[in-house]
ZABA-365617 format. One line per 5 residues: number of its first residue (from 1); their letters; for each residue x, y, z of N, C-alpha, C, O. Coordinates in steps of 0.1 Angstrom, whole numbers. Atoms other than C-alpha are relative to their C-alpha. Layout:
residues N
NUM) A) X:Y:Z:X:Y:Z:X:Y:Z:X:Y:Z  ...
//
This chain:
residues 131
1) XXXXX) 2:-17:7:804:-76:-92:-11:-1:-12:-9:-7:-22  12:0:8:770:-71:-110:11:10:-14:21:17:-15  -4:-10:7:769:-58:-144:-7:14:-5:-5:21:-15  6:-13:2:745:-29:-139:7:11:2:17:15:8  -8:-9:6:748:-2:-156:-11:9:5:-23:7:6
6) XXXXX) 12:-10:-7:735:31:-140:-8:8:-15:-1:5:-25  -3:1:14:716:49:-172:-7:14:5:-12:20:-5  8:-15:-7:700:84:-146:1:12:-4:-7:21:-4  -3:-14:2:719:109:-155:-9:-1:-17:-19:6:-19  3:-6:13:712:104:-196:-15:4:-2:-20:13:-9
11) XXXXX) 17:0:-1:672:95:-186:-3:13:-1:-9:18:-11  1:-15:-10:672:128:-167:5:10:-11:-1:20:-13  -2:-17:9:690:153:-192:-12:-7:-16:-15:1:-24  3:-2:6:668:133:-217:-17:6:0:-24:11:-9  9:-11:-1:638:149:-201:-6:8:-1:-17:14:-5
16) XXXXX) -2:-17:-1:645:175:-195:-3:12:-12:-9:23:-13  0:-6:15:651:183:-232:-16:-4:-7:-20:2:-17  7:1:7:620:170:-242:-12:4:9:-24:1:6  7:-8:-8:605:189:-213:2:13:-10:-8:16:-17  -1:-12:2:620:221:-228:-10:-1:-12:-20:7:-14
21) XXXXX) 2:0:16:611:211:-262:-17:2:-1:-22:11:-7  13:0:-4:573:204:-252:-7:16:3:-17:22:-2  5:-11:-5:572:236:-233:-1:9:-8:-10:17:-7  -3:-8:15:586:254:-269:-8:-3:-5:-7:3:-16  16:2:12:555:244:-286:-14:6:3:-22:10:-5
26) XXXXX) 9:-4:-10:534:253:-258:-4:14:2:-15:19:3  -2:-15:-2:542:285:-255:1:5:-14:-8:14:-14  -3:0:17:550:289:-296:-14:1:-4:-17:9:-12  15:0:5:511:280:-299:-10:7:2:-21:9:-4  7:-15:-9:504:306:-271:-4:11:-11:-13:15:-18
31) XXXXX) -4:-8:6:521:328:-284:-12:5:-18:-20:15:-21  9:-2:14:505:323:-323:-15:4:1:-18:13:-7  11:6:-6:469:318:-310:-2:18:1:-9:25:-7  4:-15:-3:474:358:-294:-5:8:-13:-16:13:-17  -5:-6:13:490:372:-324:-16:-1:-4:-24:9:-3
36) XXXXX) 8:1:13:460:356:-349:-14:13:7:-19:23:1  12:-4:-7:433:367:-322:-4:14:2:-15:19:3  -3:-12:9:448:400:-329:-6:7:-10:-12:18:-11  0:-6:14:447:402:-366:-17:0:-3:-22:9:-11  11:6:5:411:386:-368:-13:9:10:-25:8:5
41) XXXXX) 11:-8:-12:389:407:-340:-10:5:-9:-9:5:-21  10:-3:3:359:419:-343:-3:22:4:-4:28:15  -2:-13:1:358:459:-353:-14:6:-2:-25:1:-6  8:-2:-1:341:484:-345:-4:18:0:-11:26:-6  -7:-18:-7:350:521:-332:7:7:-10:19:3:-12
46) XXXXX) -7:-7:10:361:544:-359:8:7:9:5:12:20  -11:-9:-5:398:559:-354:2:0:-14:1:-11:-21  -5:-7:6:407:579:-378:19:-1:2:26:-4:-8  -15:7:0:447:574:-364:0:-13:-2:9:-15:-11  -6:11:8:447:539:-371:2:-9:-17:-4:-11:-28
51) XXXXX) -2:7:19:460:521:-402:-10:-2:-5:-14:3:-16  8:7:10:432:500:-404:-14:6:5:-25:0:7  15:-15:-6:404:529:-392:-5:-9:3:-12:-12:-6  11:0:-18:388:512:-360:6:-7:4:15:-15:1  -2:6:-9:389:501:-335:-2:-13:9:-9:-8:18
56) XXXXX) 3:11:-5:385:466:-319:-16:-1:10:-18:10:16  10:-1:-9:352:459:-300:-6:-1:15:-11:-12:16  -10:2:-11:355:463:-265:-8:-19:4:-17:-26:1  2:17:-7:356:427:-247:5:-9:-11:6:-21:-8  -11:3:7:376:420:-279:9:-4:3:14:2:13
61) XXXXX) -12:-12:-1:409:417:-283:0:9:-5:-9:12:-13  -9:-11:5:429:447:-290:1:-4:-18:4:-15:-22  -2:9:12:429:448:-329:14:9:-6:19:20:-2  -11:-7:1:459:456:-343:1:15:-5:6:11:-15  -6:-12:0:466:498:-349:7:1:-9:6:2:-21
66) XXXXX) -13:-5:4:500:504:-350:9:-7:2:20:-1:3  -6:14:-6:516:471:-342:9:-2:8:16:-12:10  -12:3:-16:533:481:-311:-6:-11:8:1:-20:12  7:12:-10:510:458:-292:6:-16:-2:15:-23:4  -8:9:7:515:430:-312:9:-5:-5:10:-16:-11
71) XXXXX) -19:3:3:553:435:-318:5:2:12:16:8:14  -5:-3:-12:555:436:-284:-4:-16:4:4:-19:13  5:9:-3:539:403:-279:16:-11:1:24:-10:-9  -14:12:1:573:373:-271:-8:-10:12:-17:-9:21  3:20:-10:570:335:-254:19:-5:-1:27:-6:-10
76) XXXXX) -15:8:-2:605:322:-240:-4:-12:7:-15:-15:12  0:13:-10:610:292:-222:11:-4:6:17:-13:0  -8:0:-7:635:296:-194:1:-15:14:-8:-24:16  2:9:-7:647:272:-167:10:5:16:18:14:18  -7:-11:-16:657:277:-126:4:-13:7:7:-24:3
81) XXXXX) -6:12:-8:664:258:-99:-19:-6:2:-24:-9:-9  15:5:4:627:246:-98:-11:-10:-8:-19:-18:-4  -2:8:10:624:235:-130:2:8:-17:10:17:-21  3:-7:14:613:243:-169:-11:9:0:-22:5:5  15:-6:1:589:275:-176:-2:5:-8:8:12:-10
86) XXXXX) -1:-12:10:578:294:-203:-11:12:4:-21:12:11  6:-11:-3:568:326:-204:-10:6:-16:-6:3:-27  9:-6:9:537:345:-226:4:9:4:10:7:15  -4:-14:-6:543:382:-220:-6:10:-11:-13:5:-20  -2:-13:7:543:418:-237:9:7:10:10:8:22
91) XXXXX) -18:-7:-4:577:438:-237:-9:13:11:-5:19:20  5:-20:-5:547:472:-230:-5:-9:14:-11:-19:15  11:6:-15:533:461:-196:-11:6:-1:-22:0:-1  7:-11:2:517:494:-200:-9:2:-4:-19:6:3  13:-1:6:495:493:-228:-8:-16:-2:-20:-18:-4
96) XXXXX) 6:16:-4:491:452:-224:-10:-4:11:-20:-10:11  17:3:-7:475:456:-190:-18:12:1:-28:11:7  10:-5:8:455:485:-207:-10:-5:-8:-22:-1:-11  7:4:13:443:468:-230:-10:-12:9:-22:-10:12  3:15:-6:436:431:-212:-11:13:16:-5:22:11
101) XXXXX) 4:-8:-10:419:453:-183:-6:12:2:-12:15:13  8:-12:-2:407:485:-191:3:9:5:12:9:14  -6:-17:-3:410:520:-185:-7:12:7:-4:23:6  5:-7:-7:384:531:-164:-2:16:-1:-11:21:-8  -5:-16:-2:395:569:-157:0:1:-12:-10:6:-16
106) XXXXX) 2:-3:18:400:571:-193:-5:-7:-8:1:-11:-18  5:-1:10:374:559:-207:1:-13:-10:-6:-14:-20  0:6:10:386:528:-224:-3:-17:8:-2:-21:20  12:9:-2:366:494:-224:15:-10:0:26:-8:-6  -14:9:0:391:465:-217:-7:-8:-12:-19:-10:-15
111) XXXXX) -4:6:16:401:447:-251:11:-19:6:20:-26:1  -7:15:1:409:411:-231:6:-13:-8:-2:-21:-13  -5:9:11:435:388:-250:11:-6:3:16:-14:-5  -6:13:-3:459:371:-228:-4:-9:8:3:-19:9  0:11:-4:439:352:-204:-10:-8:-5:-11:-18:0
116) XXXXX) 10:4:6:411:342:-226:8:-7:-13:2:-11:-23  -10:11:11:442:324:-249:3:-6:4:7:-16:-3  -5:3:-9:450:314:-220:-12:-14:-2:-9:-25:-5  8:12:-2:417:292:-217:-4:-5:-8:-9:-16:-6  1:14:8:410:282:-248:11:-7:-6:10:-17:-13
121) XXXXX) -5:15:-1:438:266:-250:10:-4:13:22:-5:12  0:10:-12:444:250:-218:2:-12:3:9:-17:12  5:20:4:434:212:-228:10:2:-4:19:1:5  -4:1:13:453:217:-258:18:-3:10:26:-13:11  -13:-1:-3:486:230:-239:6:-11:13:17:-15:15
126) XXXXX) 4:13:-13:478:204:-206:3:-18:-8:5:-29:-3  -3:13:9:483:177:-235:8:-1:-6:12:-12:-9  -12:-2:6:514:192:-253:13:-11:14:19:-22:14  -4:0:-12:531:196:-218:-3:-17:5:6:-20:13  -6:8:-1:521:158:-214:12:-10:-4:15:-20:3
131) X) 0:6:8:539:147:-239:10:-10:6:13:-20:-1
//
């Protein structure tokens, strides 16, 4: 009889835990980058209804005016039968989409903030996930 002991289940659990941790680090860094970009965006147009007194420039992330959009940003890590995944997004899909892509009929220029964050962090995110 062999003294062979199978550690596959333990290794699989350890790998899953590491993947979940790394995904958490990745989505948290993207969440933080999005919020930072909104807080530090260049401002232009005057807006008397904005707490800050001005809007962001078109083509730049939306400026924090009422904190509705920045407060709606979330990140989470979940798992299903296909694996572990992370989500970064907004709980206010209507405003998020309007800012990301603009509203031509309402004369609102795009102020992209989700896709540019991913583009800025893509290389870093991949390194985090490979650890």
